[in-house]
C-alpha positions in Angstrom: 10.7 -29.5 91.5 8.1 -28.7 88.9 8.7 -25.7 86.6 5.0 -24.8 86.1 4.2 -21.2 85.6 1.2 -20.3 86.7 -1.3 -18.6 84.0 -4.6 -16.7 84.4 -7.7 -18.1 83.2 -9.7 -15.5 81.3 -13.6 -15.9 80.8 -15.1 -14.6 77.9 -16.9 -11.0 79.2 -19.4 -10.8 76.7 -20.4 -14.7 77.4 -20.3 -13.6 81.1 -22.4 -10.9 80.6 -25.3 -13.6 79.0 -24.7 -15.9 82.4 -22.4 -18.3 80.3 -18.9 -19.1 82.2 -16.6 -20.0 79.0 -12.5 -19.9 78.7 -10.6 -17.9 76.3 -7.8 -19.3 74.6 -5.0 -17.5 74.2 -3.6 -17.1 70.3 -0.8 -14.8 68.8 -1.0 -12.4 72.1 -4.8 -12.0 72.1 -7.2 -13.9 73.3 -10.2 -15.4 71.4 -13.7 -17.2 72.6 -14.9 -20.2 71.1 -18.2 -19.8 71.8 -18.9 -16.1 70.3 -15.8 -15.3 68.5 -14.8 -12.5 70.9 -11.1 -11.7 70.3 -9.0 -9.0 72.4 -6.1 -7.9 74.3 -5.7 -8.4 77.7 -6.4 -4.9 78.3 -9.7 -5.2 76.5 -11.0 -8.0 79.1 -9.7 -6.3 81.9 -11.9 -3.0 80.5 -15.0 -5.6 80.1 -14.6 -6.9 83.3 -14.5 -3.4 84.9 -18.2 -2.9 83.2 -19.4 -6.0 84.7 -18.5 -5.2 88.2 -20.3 -1.9 87.7 -23.7 -3.7 87.3 -23.2 -5.5 90.4 -21.7 -2.5 92.5 -24.5 -1.5 94.7 -25.8 -5.1 95.3 -25.0 -5.2 98.8 -26.7 -2.0 99.5 -29.8 -0.5 100.0 -31.0 2.3 97.3 -32.8 4.9 98.5 -35.1 7.2 96.4 -32.7 10.3 96.9 -30.0 8.2 95.7 -31.5 6.8 92.6 -32.5 10.6 91.5 -28.7 11.1 92.0 -27.8 8.9 89.6 
């Protein structure tokens, strides 16, 4: 039987905003992007992922003029 532990693969949130898919390397507890040199903890990454989700929150719904005025 194998003793492999599953580890999460995080994508760089800054590169993801730019449309690039770059994985992060874990170094001494922090994560680092090899492309843009982003360095942050797991919590930093998850916060930036939440900002990324906000961008596409209303993508599947129709936004009316009244909804836009309330934003």
